[in-house]
C-alpha positions as CSV (number, residue, x, y, z in Angstrom):
1,M,0.0,0.0,0.0
2,T,1.6,3.3,-1.2
3,H,0.8,6.8,0.1
4,R,-0.7,7.6,-3.3
5,R,-3.0,4.6,-3.4
6,G,-4.0,5.1,0.2
7,A,-5.0,8.7,-0.5
8,W,-7.2,7.7,-3.4
9,L,-8.8,4.9,-1.5
10,M,-9.6,7.3,1.3
11,V,-11.3,9.6,-1.2
12,L,-13.4,6.7,-2.3
13,C,-14.3,5.9,1.3
14,T,-15.5,9.5,1.9
15,L,-17.6,9.3,-1.2
16,M,-19.4,6.2,0.0
17,W,-19.7,7.5,3.6
18,S,-21.3,10.8,2.4
19,T,-24.5,9.2,1.2
20,A,-25.8,8.6,4.7
21,G,-27.4,12.0,5.2
22,V,-29.4,12.2,2.0
23,V,-30.5,8.5,2.2
24,S,-31.7,9.0,5.8
25,R,-34.0,11.7,4.5
26,W,-35.6,9.3,2.0
27,L,-36.9,6.9,4.6
28,D,-40.7,6.6,5.2
29,S,-41.2,5.5,8.8
30,A,-37.9,4.5,10.4
31,H,-36.5,7.0,12.9
32,G,-33.8,7.5,15.5
33,F,-32.6,4.3,17.1
34,E,-34.3,2.1,14.6
35,I,-32.3,3.6,11.7
36,T,-29.1,3.1,13.8
37,F,-30.0,-0.5,14.6
38,W,-30.9,-1.6,11.0
39,R,-27.8,0.1,9.5
40,S,-25.5,-1.5,12.0
41,F,-27.3,-4.9,11.6
42,F,-26.9,-4.9,7.9
43,C,-23.3,-3.7,8.2
44,A,-22.6,-6.7,10.5
45,L,-24.1,-9.1,8.0
46,T,-22.0,-7.7,5.2
47,L,-18.8,-7.8,7.2
48,L,-19.5,-11.4,8.3
49,A,-19.9,-12.4,4.7
50,V,-16.8,-10.5,3.5
51,L,-14.5,-11.4,6.4
52,G,-15.8,-15.0,6.5
53,T,-14.9,-15.3,2.8
54,L,-11.5,-13.6,3.1
55,R,-10.4,-15.2,6.4
56,G,-12.5,-18.3,6.7
57,P,-14.9,-18.8,9.7
58,A,-12.3,-20.5,11.9
59,A,-9.6,-17.9,11.2
60,L,-12.0,-15.1,11.8
61,W,-13.1,-16.5,15.1
62,Q,-9.4,-17.0,16.1
63,S,-8.7,-13.3,15.2
64,V,-11.5,-12.2,17.5
65,R,-10.4,-14.4,20.3
66,G,-6.7,-13.5,20.1
67,G,-7.2,-9.8,19.1
68,G,-6.3,-8.5,22.6
69,R,-7.2,-5.1,24.1
70,A,-6.4,-3.1,21.0
71,L,-9.0,-5.0,18.9
72,W,-11.8,-4.3,21.5
73,V,-10.8,-0.6,21.9
74,S,-11.0,-0.2,18.2
75,A,-14.3,-2.0,18.1
76,L,-15.7,0.3,20.8
77,C,-14.6,3.3,18.8
78,W,-16.4,2.0,15.7
79,A,-19.5,1.3,17.8
80,V,-19.5,4.8,19.1
81,M,-19.1,6.4,15.7
82,F,-21.8,4.1,14.1
83,T,-24.3,4.9,16.8
84,A,-23.6,8.6,17.4
85,F,-23.7,9.6,13.7
86,M,-27.1,8.3,12.9
87,L,-28.6,9.5,16.2
88,A,-27.2,12.9,15.7
89,L,-28.9,13.1,12.3
90,A,-32.2,12.3,13.9
91,L,-31.7,15.1,16.5
92,T,-30.4,18.0,14.4
93,T,-29.7,19.0,10.8
94,V,-27.2,17.4,8.5
95,A,-25.3,20.6,8.4
96,N,-24.9,20.7,12.2
97,V,-23.6,17.1,12.3
98,L,-21.1,17.7,9.5
99,V,-19.8,20.9,11.0
100,T,-19.2,19.1,14.3
101,M,-17.5,16.2,12.5
102,A,-15.1,18.7,10.9
103,L,-13.4,18.9,14.3
104,G,-12.0,15.4,13.5
105,P,-8.6,16.5,12.1
106,L,-7.9,18.8,15.0
107,F,-8.8,16.0,17.5
108,T,-6.7,13.5,15.6
109,A,-3.7,15.8,15.3
110,L,-3.8,16.5,19.1
111,A,-4.3,12.8,19.9
112,A,-1.3,11.9,17.7
113,R,0.8,14.6,19.3
114,V,-0.1,13.7,22.9
115,A,-0.3,9.9,22.7
116,L,2.4,9.2,20.1
117,G,4.6,12.3,20.5
118,H,4.5,12.9,16.8
119,R,5.5,16.3,15.4
120,L,3.2,17.2,12.6
121,P,4.5,19.0,9.5
122,L,3.5,22.6,9.2
123,R,1.6,21.8,6.0
124,T,-0.7,19.5,7.9
125,W,-1.4,22.1,10.6
126,G,-2.1,24.7,7.9
127,A,-4.4,22.4,6.0
128,I,-6.3,21.6,9.2
129,V,-6.8,25.3,9.9
130,A,-7.8,26.1,6.3
131,A,-10.2,23.2,6.1
132,G,-11.8,24.1,9.4
133,I,-12.3,27.7,8.2
134,G,-13.8,26.4,4.9
135,I,-16.2,24.1,6.8
136,G,-17.3,26.9,9.1
137,W,-17.8,29.3,6.1
138,R,-19.9,26.7,4.2
139,F,-22.4,26.1,7.0
140,G,-22.2,29.4,8.9
141,Q,-25.5,30.5,7.6
142,Q,-27.2,27.1,8.0
143,A,-25.9,25.7,11.2
144,G,-27.9,27.8,13.7
145,L,-28.5,25.7,16.7
146,G,-31.8,27.2,17.7
147,G,-33.2,25.2,20.6
148,G,-34.9,22.0,21.3
149,T,-33.0,18.9,20.4
150,H,-30.3,20.7,18.3
151,W,-27.9,21.1,21.3
152,V,-28.3,17.5,22.1
153,G,-27.7,16.5,18.5
154,V,-24.5,18.5,18.4
155,L,-23.3,17.0,21.7
156,V,-24.0,13.5,20.3
157,A,-22.2,14.3,17.1
158,L,-19.1,15.2,19.0
159,A,-18.7,11.5,19.8
160,V,-17.9,10.9,16.1
161,P,-14.7,12.9,15.7
162,I,-13.6,11.9,19.2
163,G,-14.1,8.2,18.4
164,G,-12.4,8.6,15.0
165,A,-9.4,10.4,16.5
166,T,-8.9,7.7,19.1
167,N,-9.3,4.9,16.5
168,W,-7.0,6.4,13.8
169,T,-4.3,7.2,16.4
170,L,-4.5,3.6,17.8
171,M,-4.2,2.2,14.2
172,Q,-1.2,4.4,13.5
173,H,0.5,3.2,16.7
174,L,-0.1,-0.4,15.8
175,H,1.0,-0.3,12.2
176,H,4.1,1.9,12.6
177,G,5.3,0.5,15.9
178,D,7.9,-2.1,16.6
179,D,5.6,-5.1,17.0
180,E,3.6,-6.5,14.1
181,P,-0.1,-5.9,14.8
182,G,-2.7,-8.6,14.7
183,D,-5.7,-8.7,12.3
184,M,-7.7,-5.5,13.1
185,L,-10.3,-5.8,10.4
186,P,-12.7,-7.8,12.7
187,A,-12.9,-4.6,14.9
188,V,-15.3,-3.1,12.4
189,L,-17.5,-6.2,12.6
190,L,-17.4,-6.1,16.4
191,G,-18.2,-2.4,16.4
192,A,-21.3,-3.0,14.2
193,L,-22.5,-5.8,16.4
194,M,-22.1,-3.7,19.5
195,S,-24.0,-0.9,18.0
196,A,-26.8,-3.2,16.9
197,L,-27.1,-4.9,20.3
198,V,-27.1,-1.6,22.2
199,T,-29.8,0.1,20.0
200,L,-32.0,-3.0,19.5
201,P,-34.1,-2.5,22.7
202,L,-34.5,1.2,22.0
203,A,-35.5,0.5,18.4
204,L,-38.6,-1.6,19.3
205,P,-41.3,-1.7,18.1
206,F,-40.1,-1.6,14.5
207,A,-41.8,0.8,12.1
208,A,-39.6,0.5,9.0
209,T,-41.3,-0.3,5.7
210,A,-39.9,-2.6,3.0
211,H,-38.8,0.6,1.2
212,D,-36.9,1.7,4.4
213,L,-35.2,-1.7,4.9
214,G,-34.0,-1.7,1.3
215,W,-32.3,1.7,1.8
216,L,-31.0,0.7,5.2
217,A,-29.5,-2.5,3.8
218,L,-27.7,-0.4,1.2
219,L,-26.4,2.0,3.9
220,G,-25.2,-0.9,6.0
221,A,-23.3,-2.6,3.2
222,L,-22.0,0.1,0.8
223,Q,-22.1,3.3,3.0
224,L,-20.7,1.7,6.1
225,G,-19.3,-1.8,6.0
226,I,-17.1,-1.8,2.8
227,P,-15.6,1.7,3.2
228,C,-14.8,1.1,6.9
229,L,-12.9,-2.1,6.0
230,L,-11.0,-0.1,3.3
231,A,-10.3,2.7,5.8
232,M,-8.7,0.1,8.2
233,T,-6.4,-1.0,5.4
234,I,-5.5,2.6,4.6
235,T,-4.1,3.1,8.1
236,R,-1.1,1.1,6.8
237,A,-0.1,3.8,4.4
238,L,-1.4,7.2,5.7
239,K,-0.8,8.9,9.0
240,A,-3.7,9.4,11.4
241,P,-4.0,13.3,10.8
242,E,-3.9,12.7,7.0
243,I,-6.7,10.2,7.2
244,S,-8.8,12.5,9.4
245,L,-8.1,15.4,7.1
246,L,-9.1,13.5,3.9
247,A,-12.3,12.4,5.8
248,L,-13.5,16.0,5.6
249,L,-14.3,15.3,1.9
250,E,-17.3,13.5,3.3
251,V,-18.7,17.0,4.1
252,V,-18.1,18.2,0.6
253,F,-19.6,15.1,-1.0
254,G,-22.5,15.1,1.5
255,V,-23.7,18.5,0.3
256,L,-23.4,17.4,-3.3
257,W,-25.6,14.3,-2.6
258,A,-28.1,16.5,-0.8
259,W,-28.2,18.9,-3.8
260,L,-28.6,16.1,-6.4
261,G,-30.8,13.8,-4.3
262,A,-32.9,16.1,-2.2
263,G,-33.0,19.4,-4.2
264,E,-31.0,21.3,-1.6
265,A,-29.0,23.7,-3.8
266,P,-25.9,25.0,-2.1
267,G,-25.5,28.8,-1.8
268,P,-22.3,30.9,-2.4
269,A,-21.0,30.3,1.1
270,V,-21.3,26.5,0.7
271,L,-19.5,26.6,-2.7
272,G,-16.8,29.0,-1.5
273,G,-16.1,27.0,1.7
274,G,-16.1,23.7,-0.2
275,L,-13.5,25.1,-2.6
276,L,-11.3,26.1,0.4
277,V,-11.6,22.6,1.8
278,L,-10.6,21.0,-1.5
279,L,-7.6,23.4,-1.9
280,A,-6.4,22.6,1.6
281,L,-6.6,18.9,1.0
282,A,-5.0,19.1,-2.4
283,A,-2.1,21.2,-1.1
284,N,-1.4,18.9,1.8
285,E,-1.6,15.7,-0.2
286,L,0.6,17.1,-3.1
287,L,3.3,18.2,-0.7
288,G,3.1,14.8,1.0
289,L,3.4,12.9,-2.3
290,R,6.4,15.0,-3.2
291,G,8.2,13.9,-0.1
292,A,7.4,10.1,-0.6
293,P,5.7,9.6,-4.0
294,T,6.0,5.9,-4.3
295,R,7.5,4.6,-1.0
296,A,5.4,1.8,0.4
297,L,5.1,1.9,4.2
298,K,5.2,-1.0,6.6
299,A,2.5,-3.5,5.7
């Protein structure tokens, strides 16, 4: 896995992740915890099929049994992110959730600095600041918190960048440390199972229609399961702050999907802020590629 390939795969992941907001607005009857349960449930089914095929049932079970503390910490991070994101969408606007998630690069950079002692290049800090300004500019006119459940939604959404920062920093420590890490892909499966089990009692009685279940199955498989597995592989090639920074593309793509799929045309602030985010990401990645264009990192 080279730096260049990892960056492009991360862009693909963000494109797939970004469909959650618009699809959640297409549902007929499912709400709140039920949406979270079904998405996590279908994600777990997808991962069982994929990892069972790649590893074999016996090897997969052995990976879970012998995964150690790191596997379960990562699984908990995935469970928090899976659950908090969909619940936040049910409590506040998509814009508020995405703005809150834009804190991810800052949290990840700070986590890598404190936990791993890494000195981040100036270009990465500059890109984080520029991207954050772009995100704030984009949604500054849309992300008014008002009252009611909006504050709760924003607080719930904060769990997503915190969980992501913890997970990416853990993965970077494992893949670039002295000891060879174990198989961490089952952590995504365990996270989906945890999320489904926790939200099941709160999701009853079910109200989802067949139409809803079709979309939720699509979210579980293609919006959640597959890109999360890819993201775990990408941690072998990209540093944690870079992964978190590229993840901001989910915000850009999310607005585009809402425009095309729900008729929410972006205004000048959204377009201008999105351009600033893209320029910050492009500059950071181009400078990174210049330093190590083809060097494959430790697998």
